[in-house]
N, C-alpha and C positions, 0 to 999 in steps of 0.2 A: 428874666423869665416871666411867663404869663400864666394865668389860671382862668378857668371859666366858672361862672356861677351856676350851680345846678338848680337854683331856686327860680331865677328870673331869666336864665339863658344868656346873660351878658357875657361877651367874649373879650379875650385879651386884656384882662384886668392885670395891671402891673403886679409882679410878684411881691414887691415890698409893701403892698397894701393888705390890711387884714380884714377888710370888709368890701362888699360889692359897691364900689363908688359910682358905677355907671348904671345902677339899676335899683335894686331893692334894699341896699344897705345891709344885707344879711352878712353876718360874720363868715369868714372863710371856713368852710366845714372840714370835717375829717374826710379822708379818702380823696381829697382834691388831687388832680394830676397837673403838675407843673410842666410847661413846655417852652421851647426856645423860640426866639425870634428868628426870622430867616432873612439874612444871615444873623448869627448871634452877635449881639452888641455888648459893649462894655458899659457897666453901670457908672453913673456919675458919682462924685464924692457925696453929693446930697442924697442920692438914692442909697448909696452904700451905708450911710449913717442910719437910714431907716431900718436896715436889716438887723442891726445889732451884731452880735457875734455870728460867724458863719456856722451855726449849729442848727440841727433840725428843730422845727417847732413842736411844741407839745399841745395837746388838745384837751380842753376843759371837759371834765366828766359831767358838768351840770348843763352847760349850754353848747358844748362842742366847738367853741371858738378856738381858732389857732392863736398860740401865744409864742413870744420869743423865748429862747432857751433861758435867758437871764430873768424872765418874769417869774416871781414866786406866787403871784395871784393872777387870775384871769383878768385881762384888761376890760372884758365886757361885763361880767357879772360879779367879779371879785372873789370867786371861789378859789381856794388854795390849790396849788399843785401837789400831787401825791406821787408815790412811787408806782402807783397803778395807772397814772395818766398815760394815754397812748401817745407815742412819739412818731413823727412822720418818717417813713422809710426813705433811705438814701441809696441812690444808684448812680453808676458811672456809665456814660455812653461814649463810644468811640466815633469820631467824626467820619472815619473811613467806613463805618458800618451804618451810618445814618443817625441823625438826631431827630427827636420828636418835635414837630412843628405845629401840633394841635393836641388838644386834650385826648382826642380819640387815638391818635398815634401813640401818645404816651401810655395810655391804658393798655394798648396792644403790646407795645414793646416791653412794658414792665412785667408782662407774664413770662417772658423768656429771659429777662435779665434779673439775676438774684439780687436781693437787697443786701447791703453790707451790714455786718454785725454792729450792734450798738451797745454802749455801756449803759448799765442801769443807773438811772438818776438817783443821786443821794442829796438830800437837802443840806444846806450850809449848817455846820455844827453837829452833824451826825444823824441822829434818828429823826424820822419824819414826824413832826408834831401833829400833823393832820391824819396820820395813818400809823399809829404806834404799833410796834410788833411785840408779840408776847415774849417774856423773858425765857430763855432756855436754861434748864437746870444744868448746873455744872456737873460734868461727868469726870470721874477719876480717869486719868490717862494711864496707860500701861505700855511701857517701853521695854519689851523683852530683850534680854541680852542675846547677841548673835549666837546661834548654835555652833558648837565645836564638836565635829565628828571625828577629829583626828585620833581619839583614843578608842574608837569603836572598831572591833576587828571585822574581817570580811564575812563572819557568820552572823553579825548582828542584824536584828530586824527593827531597830529603832530609828532608822533613817526614814524621812518623810517619803511617802509614795505619791506618784502622780495619778491622775484620773484613769489612765489606761491600765496601770498596774492594779489599782483598786477594782476596776471593772473585771480584769482577768481573774483576780482572787475571788471576787464575788461570784463569777460564773463557775469557777472550780468548786466553790463551797456549795452552790445550788445543785451542780451536777452530782456531787457526793451525796447530798441529802436525797436527791431523786433516786440514786442507786440504792441507798439504804432503805428508802421507802418501798421500792419494788421488791428487794430481797426479803424485807420483813413481811410484806403482804403475801409473797409467794410461798415462803417456807415457814414462817412463824405465826402469821396471823391466819390461823387455820381453824376449822371446826369439823366435827364428825357428823355423818349422816348414815342412815341404814339403807341398804340395797338388797335385792334378792336375786337369786339365780333364775334367769328366764330361759336360757338356751344353753345346751352343751353339744358342741359339734366337733367331729374329728375327721381327719383324712390320713390315709396311709397308702404306700405303694410297694409293690414287689417288682424287682428288676431281675430278668433272666439274662445272664451274660454267657457268652461262648468264647472259648479260647480259639482264635483263628489266626491263620498265617496271611500276612499282607506283603505284596510286592511293591517296593517303593524305590525312589532314587534321590540322590543328593550329592553335595560336594564332599561329603564324608559319610562314613558308616557309623550309625549310632551304636551305643552299647546294646548288646543282644542281637544286633543285625548280622546276617550271614551274607557276605558278598557273593553276587552271582555273575557280575560282569562289570567292566569299566572301560572308558574311552575318553578321548579328548573332545571337549565341547566348549563353544564360545561362552565366556563368562563376562565379557565387557569389551571396552575399547580404551586405548591410552593415547595421549597426545605425544607426538614425536616432533622435536624441534629440528627445523631444516636450515636455520640461519636467519639473516636480517636483510631487509630491503629499505633503501632510502627513498621516501616520497616527498614531493612538494605539493602542499595543499593550500587552498585559499583561506585567508584569515582576515580579521579586522584589527587594525592598529590604531593607536591614539597618539596625538601629539599636542603639546601646549602651543596655542596660537593666540595672538591678539586679534580680537574681533570687535566690530563697532557695537556700542551699547548706549543706553540712555541712563544717565545718572541723575540723582536728585541731591539737592542741597537746600540750605536755608540762609536768609539774610534779613537784616533789620531794615524795615521801611519806616519813614517818619509818619507819625500820626498825632492827633490831638484828642485828649480825653476831657470830657466835661462831667464833673461830679455834681449831681443835683444835691445841694446842701440841705434840702428838705425844709427850707424857709422861704422859697421863692427866688433864691439866687443859685448860681452855679459857679464852680471854680474850674478854670481851664488850665491845662498843663500839657507839656510834651510827653508822649508815651509811645515811643517806637515799639513796633511789634514784629515778631519773626514770621516770615512768609516762606513757604517752600517754592523751589523752582527746579526746572530740569535743564540738562545740558548734554551735548553729545560727548561721549567718552569712549574709551576702549576697555575691554576686560579680557582676562586670560581664561580660556576654556579648553577642555579636552575635546579636540575635533577628531571624529572617526574618519578613517580612510581605508580603502581596500589594500591588502598586502598578502604575502604568502609566507608560509613557514615550512621548515624541513623537519620531518618526523621519521623515526626509525620504526618500521613495521616488521613484526616477527613473522617468519615463514614457518609453517608447520603442517603436519597431516596426522590423521588418526589411523591407528592400526588395531586390528582385532586381537583380543587377548584370549587364549585358550587355557582351560584348566581341566583336571581329571574329574569326570562325572562317574559316580558309582551307582550301580543298581544292586539291591539287596532284598532278602526276605527277612521279616521280623514278625514274631508272635506276640499278640496282646489280647487281653480280654476286651470284648466289645458288647454293648447292650443289643439284644435282639428282640426284646419285648418288655413293655411296662404294663402292670396290671394294678390299677388303683382301686381302693375301697374307701368308703366314707359312710358316715352315719351320725346318729344322735345318741346321747346317753353314754352308758358305760359298756355296751356290747361291742367292744373293739376287736376287730379281727383283720387278718391279712388274707389276700386271695390264696386259694389252695394250689395254684399252679406250681409244678415242680420241674426241676431241670431234667433233661433227657440225656443220659450218658455221662461219661467222665469229663467231657470237655465243656460241660455247662455247669453253671452255679446259680444259686438263688441269693439275691441281696434284698434285705428288708430295710427301708429307710426309716428315719426317726419319726416321721409323721408330724402333723400339726394338730394341736389340741386347744380349742377355743371355748372360753366361758363368756357369756353375755349377761350383764347385770342391768336391772331396771329399778326405778323408784318413781314416786309421784313428783319429786322435786328435781331430779337429775335426768338428763337425756340418756337414753340407753348407750352403753359403752361396752367394749369387749377387751379381753386380755388373753394372751396366749401363755400356756403353761407346759411344763414337762409332763410326760405321761403319769409319773408318780404324783405330781401335784394335782393333775386333772382328776384323778380317781378319788381325791379327797372331797370333791364337791358333790352336792346333791341338788336336784330340782327344788325350787322355792326356798332354798336355804338362805337365811338372812346373814348378811355380812356388814361390817362397819367399814366405811371408807373415810379417808382423811382428805378434806377439800380445802384448797387455798382460797384467799379472799377474791381471787379472779375466777373462781369456779373450776379450777383445774384439779382433776383427780390425782392426788399424790400417792396414795397407798390404799390397797385393799387388804383388810385384816380378816 
């Protein structure tokens, strides 16, 4: 493989050389891009000996020179290798997908080809003498015995819970706390305030009813009705069965048929892989890959076609149904007038209208009796009371009200 010098611009420097032999003699720097000859050629035994082991180079932290994997010190400045020294990335290229034949092509291809994982370098003999690591405190190990739940009955709550169960329990607990909070603040976290009576309003009505005779009709005579006539009247229709008829109607049928289709498959095709060893050399090997292909085939499908089917059709007609219709007279009380009264305070009275004759009567309703309360801190509000309760209130009378934490009036005392 070759590399280009980024300092003097020298091209196609052999990969086994660690400095720019054709120009500035600068050591091979980090981030250098190795590329193949076109076509790739096999290294001679003499060149192979210069590579050392086929392992990626490491780069000196002091002068950035590239060093062989077996070097423990930089060949250029003598600085020791440490576990923090950067190691050249290793990638594999397929011949069928193209090989990099220039530093520019290698830089572009390396953006889409992931680097292979590398093992962290460890110095011979264990710890890196040039980059010692702090000693870790010994921690006591705890190896719990496996849990045995065989003796726990099905009512036990000692079994471990998963995250969903814990989330559900947490939600239920929060919901219960919220309900308790609302109930407490509505019914128990209360205070009292004073209000006064600002308005006293009442409404009442008198109804005059008259006992009248009504002429009506129906399919039966109600209790208290007096039948005056009856006759047959259409009450509906009914379906009458006349037999069956056989009809042939168009339909769509389906049949399994073999039809032409395009199928896909895969097969292995020969290929050659080149692994950039990260030291200016590459290793080639056979690496067949699977490729898809298509071919003509047949498949079974449900194919629709027109057909007919025989159905049984019911024959029927509708006939009128007649029932007895009754006409009758019936007496009932009915309202012939409403006389409302309304006012303020305690001067409560009904309209003086009276029934005329024995067939009329006077009905007094229960009425509506409303008290309105006001204060400086509470919006005006009203309550309805019975007549007896209404009469116990006075204008400007002060009352105590029970108020919840949400400002709701719970009770007037």
